[in-house]
MIDOSE-1310 file (N, C-alpha, C; in nm, 2 decimals, decimal comma, always signed):
residues 110
mnel	-7,68/+8,36/+5,52/-7,71/+8,29/+5,64/-7,83/+8,36/+5,71; -7,83/+8,50/+5,72/-7,94/+8,57/+5,78/-8,07/+8,54/+5,70; -8,06/+8,52/+5,57/-8,18/+8,49/+5,49/-8,23/+8,36/+5,53; -8,15/+8,26/+5,55/-8,19/+8,13/+5,58/-8,26/+8,13/+5,72
lggr	-8,20/+8,19/+5,82/-8,27/+8,20/+5,95/-8,40/+8,27/+5,94; -8,40/+8,39/+5,87/-8,52/+8,46/+5,85/-8,63/+8,38/+5,79; -8,60/+8,31/+5,68/-8,70/+8,22/+5,62/-8,75/+8,12/+5,71; -8,67/+8,06/+5,79/-8,71/+7,96/+5,88/-8,80/+8,02/+5,99
ikal	-8,77/+8,13/+6,04/-8,85/+8,20/+6,14/-8,98/+8,24/+6,08; -8,98/+8,29/+5,96/-9,11/+8,32/+5,89/-9,20/+8,20/+5,88; -9,14/+8,09/+5,84/-9,22/+7,96/+5,82/-9,28/+7,92/+5,95; -9,20/+7,92/+6,06/-9,25/+7,88/+6,19/-9,36/+7,98/+6,24
rsak	-9,34/+8,11/+6,21/-9,44/+8,21/+6,25/-9,57/+8,18/+6,18; -9,56/+8,16/+6,05/-9,68/+8,14/+5,97/-9,75/+8,01/+6,01; -9,68/+7,91/+6,05/-9,74/+7,78/+6,10/-9,82/+7,81/+6,22; -9,78/+7,91/+6,30/-9,86/+7,94/+6,42/-9,97/+8,04/+6,40
nytq	-9,98/+8,09/+6,27/-10,07/+8,19/+6,24/-10,06/+8,32/+6,31; -9,93/+8,36/+6,34/-9,90/+8,49/+6,41/-9,86/+8,59/+6,30; -9,90/+8,71/+6,32/-9,86/+8,82/+6,23/-9,72/+8,87/+6,28; -9,66/+8,95/+6,19/-9,53/+9,00/+6,22/-9,54/+9,10/+6,34
eqma	-9,65/+9,17/+6,35/-9,68/+9,26/+6,46/-9,69/+9,19/+6,59; -9,76/+9,08/+6,59/-9,78/+9,00/+6,71/-9,64/+8,95/+6,76; -9,56/+8,90/+6,66/-9,43/+8,85/+6,70/-9,34/+8,96/+6,75; -9,34/+9,08/+6,69/-9,26/+9,19/+6,73/-9,30/+9,23/+6,88
drig	-9,43/+9,23/+6,91/-9,48/+9,26/+7,04/-9,43/+9,16/+7,14; -9,43/+9,03/+7,10/-9,39/+8,92/+7,19/-9,24/+8,93/+7,23; -9,16/+8,97/+7,13/-9,02/+8,97/+7,16/-8,96/+9,11/+7,19; -9,05/+9,21/+7,19/-9,01/+9,35/+7,23/-8,93/+9,43/+7,13
vsrq	-8,96/+9,42/+7,01/-8,90/+9,50/+6,90/-9,01/+9,56/+6,82; -8,97/+9,65/+6,73/-9,07/+9,71/+6,64/-9,10/+9,61/+6,53; -9,22/+9,63/+6,47/-9,26/+9,54/+6,36/-9,16/+9,56/+6,24; -9,11/+9,68/+6,22/-9,01/+9,70/+6,11/-8,88/+9,62/+6,14
kyar	-8,83/+9,62/+6,26/-8,71/+9,55/+6,29/-8,74/+9,40/+6,28; -8,86/+9,35/+6,32/-8,89/+9,21/+6,31/-8,90/+9,17/+6,16; -8,96/+9,26/+6,08/-8,97/+9,23/+5,93/-8,83/+9,22/+5,87; -8,73/+9,31/+5,92/-8,60/+9,30/+5,86/-8,53/+9,17/+5,91
iesg	-8,56/+9,12/+6,02/-8,50/+8,99/+6,07/-8,55/+8,88/+5,98; -8,68/+8,88/+5,95/-8,74/+8,77/+5,86/-8,68/+8,78/+5,72; -8,66/+8,90/+5,67/-8,61/+8,92/+5,54/-8,46/+8,89/+5,52; -8,39/+8,89/+5,64/-8,25/+8,87/+5,64/-8,17/+8,99/+5,63
ansi	-8,24/+9,11/+5,63/-8,17/+9,24/+5,62/-8,09/+9,27/+5,75; -8,14/+9,22/+5,86/-8,08/+9,25/+5,99/-8,01/+9,12/+6,04; -7,90/+9,13/+6,10/-7,84/+9,02/+6,17/-7,92/+8,99/+6,29; -7,92/+8,87/+6,33/-8,01/+8,83/+6,45/-7,91/+8,79/+6,56
tlei	-7,94/+8,85/+6,68/-7,86/+8,82/+6,80/-7,91/+8,69/+6,86; -7,83/+8,63/+6,94/-7,87/+8,51/+7,01/-7,98/+8,54/+7,11; -7,98/+8,66/+7,17/-8,08/+8,70/+7,26/-8,22/+8,71/+7,19; -8,22/+8,77/+7,07/-8,34/+8,78/+7,00/-8,39/+8,65/+6,95
lski	-8,29/+8,57/+6,90/-8,32/+8,43/+6,86/-8,39/+8,35/+6,97; -8,34/+8,36/+7,09/-8,40/+8,29/+7,21/-8,54/+8,34/+7,23; -8,56/+8,47/+7,22/-8,70/+8,53/+7,24/-8,79/+8,48/+7,14; -8,75/+8,47/+7,01/-8,83/+8,42/+6,90/-8,87/+8,28/+6,93
atal	-8,77/+8,20/+6,97/-8,79/+8,06/+7,00/-8,90/+8,04/+7,11; -8,88/+8,12/+7,21/-8,98/+8,11/+7,32/-9,12/+8,15/+7,27; -9,13/+8,26/+7,19/-9,26/+8,31/+7,14/-9,32/+8,21/+7,05; -9,24/+8,13/+6,98/-9,30/+8,03/+6,89/-9,31/+7,89/+6,95
dvtv	-9,27/+7,88/+7,08/-9,27/+7,76/+7,15/-9,19/+7,65/+7,08; -9,07/+7,69/+7,04/-8,97/+7,59/+6,97/-8,84/+7,62/+7,04; -8,74/+7,54/+7,01/-8,61/+7,56/+7,06/-8,53/+7,64/+6,96; -8,42/+7,69/+7,01/-8,33/+7,76/+6,92/-8,27/+7,67/+6,81
gdit	-8,25/+7,54/+6,85/-8,21/+7,44/+6,76/-8,31/+7,42/+6,65; -8,44/+7,43/+6,68/-8,54/+7,41/+6,57/-8,53/+7,52/+6,47; -8,49/+7,64/+6,51/-8,47/+7,75/+6,42/-8,34/+7,73/+6,34; -8,23/+7,71/+6,41/-8,10/+7,71/+6,34/-8,08/+7,58/+6,26
rvld	-8,17/+7,48/+6,28/-8,15/+7,35/+6,20/-8,13/+7,38/+6,05; -8,20/+7,48/+6,00/-8,19/+7,51/+5,86/-8,04/+7,54/+5,82; -7,96/+7,58/+5,91/-7,82/+7,61/+5,88/-7,75/+7,48/+5,86; -7,79/+7,37/+5,93/-7,72/+7,24/+5,91/-7,77/+7,17/+5,78
etpm	-7,89/+7,20/+5,74/-7,94/+7,14/+5,62/-7,88/+7,20/+5,49; -7,83/+7,32/+5,50/-7,78/+7,39/+5,38/-7,63/+7,39/+5,39; -7,56/+7,35/+5,28/-7,41/+7,35/+5,29/-7,36/+7,50/+5,30; -7,32/+7,53/+5,42/-7,27/+7,67/+5,44/-7,12/+7,69/+5,41
vayr	-7,05/+7,58/+5,40/-6,90/+7,59/+5,39/-6,87/+7,55/+5,24; -6,92/+7,63/+5,15/-6,90/+7,60/+5,01/-6,76/+7,61/+4,97; -6,68/+7,69/+5,04/-6,54/+7,71/+5,00/-6,46/+7,58/+5,01; -6,50/+7,48/+5,09/-6,43/+7,35/+5,10/-6,45/+7,26/+4,98
vgee	-6,56/+7,28/+4,91/-6,59/+7,20/+4,79/-6,54/+7,27/+4,67; -6,46/+7,38/+4,68/-6,40/+7,44/+4,57/-6,49/+7,55/+4,50; -6,60/+7,58/+4,56/-6,68/+7,69/+4,50/-6,60/+7,82/+4,52; -6,58/+7,89/+4,41/-6,51/+8,02/+4,42/-6,61/+8,13/+4,44
giss	-6,56/+8,24/+4,49/-6,64/+8,36/+4,52/-6,70/+8,37/+4,65; -6,66/+8,28/+4,75/-6,72/+8,29/+4,88/-6,65/+8,41/+4,94; -6,73/+8,49/+5,01/-6,68/+8,62/+5,06/-6,63/+8,60/+5,20; -6,55/+8,68/+5,24/-6,50/+8,68/+5,38/-6,62/+8,72/+5,47
ekif	-6,71/+8,79/+5,42/-6,83/+8,83/+5,51/-6,91/+8,71/+5,55; -6,92/+8,61/+5,45/-6,99/+8,49/+5,48/-6,92/+8,41/+5,59; -6,79/+8,40/+5,58/-6,71/+8,33/+5,68/-6,72/+8,40/+5,82; -6,71/+8,54/+5,82/-6,73/+8,61/+5,95/-6,87/+8,59/+6,00
dmld	-6,97/+8,58/+5,92/-7,11/+8,55/+5,97/-7,11/+8,41/+6,04; -7,05/+8,32/+5,98/-7,05/+8,18/+6,04/-6,97/+8,18/+6,17; -6,86/+8,26/+6,18/-6,79/+8,27/+6,30/-6,87/+8,34/+6,41; -6,94/+8,45/+6,37/-7,02/+8,52/+6,46/-7,13/+8,43/+6,52
lfya	-7,20/+8,35/+6,44/-7,30/+8,26/+6,48/-7,24/+8,15/+6,58; -7,12/+8,10/+6,54/-7,06/+8,00/+6,63/-7,04/+8,06/+6,77; -6,98/+8,18/+6,78/-6,95/+8,24/+6,91/-7,07/+8,28/+6,98; -7,17/+8,32/+6,91/-7,30/+8,36/+6,97/-7,36/+8,23/+7,03
nkhl	-7,36/+8,12/+6,96/-7,42/+8,00/+7,01/-7,34/+7,95/+7,13; -7,21/+7,96/+7,12/-7,12/+7,92/+7,23/-7,15/+8,00/+7,36; -7,17/+8,13/+7,34/-7,20/+8,22/+7,45/-7,34/+8,18/+7,51; -7,44/+8,16/+7,43/-7,57/+8,12/+7,48/-7,56/+7,99/+7,55
yakl	-7,49/+7,89/+7,50/-7,48/+7,76/+7,56/-7,42/+7,78/+7,70; -7,31/+7,86/+7,71/-7,25/+7,88/+7,84/-7,35/+7,95/+7,94; -7,42/+8,04/+7,89/-7,52/+8,11/+7,97/-7,63/+8,02/+8,02; -7,68/+7,93/+7,93/-7,78/+7,83/+7,97/-7,72/+7,73/+8,07
qhkd	-7,60/+7,69/+8,05/-7,54/+7,60/+8,15/-7,53/+7,66/+8,28; -7,49/+7,79/+8,29/-7,48/+7,86/+8,41/-7,62/+7,88/+8,48; -7,72/+7,90/+8,40/-7,86/+7,92/+8,45/-7,91/+7,78/+8,51; -7,87/+7,67/+8,44/-7,91/+7,54/+8,49/-7,85/+7,51/+8,63
ka	-7,73/+7,55/+8,65/-7,66/+7,53/+8,78/-7,71/+7,61/+8,89; -7,77/+7,72/+8,86/-7,82/+7,81/+8,96/-7,95/+7,76/+9,02
């Protein structure tokens, strides 16, 4: 999952002709950390995802859409070997999105 998000972020960054260093500066992280996000080596928090979306002038949904396009729930179709780590990653993303949604709803009411 991290690889999918990282690949999508990289594609969006490349489309804007931004370097990794420019993106890292825009979101307030080191270039190394940003590179690990794009490679999928680092998990991405919803806060960082929001900053990346703002820096790229897209929505969080534009970035996470790649998760909808790829079948993430392979265990339902009988594929063996799905790890519990993959399931926990999906749950983490769900709760992170739920938290961000609640935060955005609260911000809109203020």
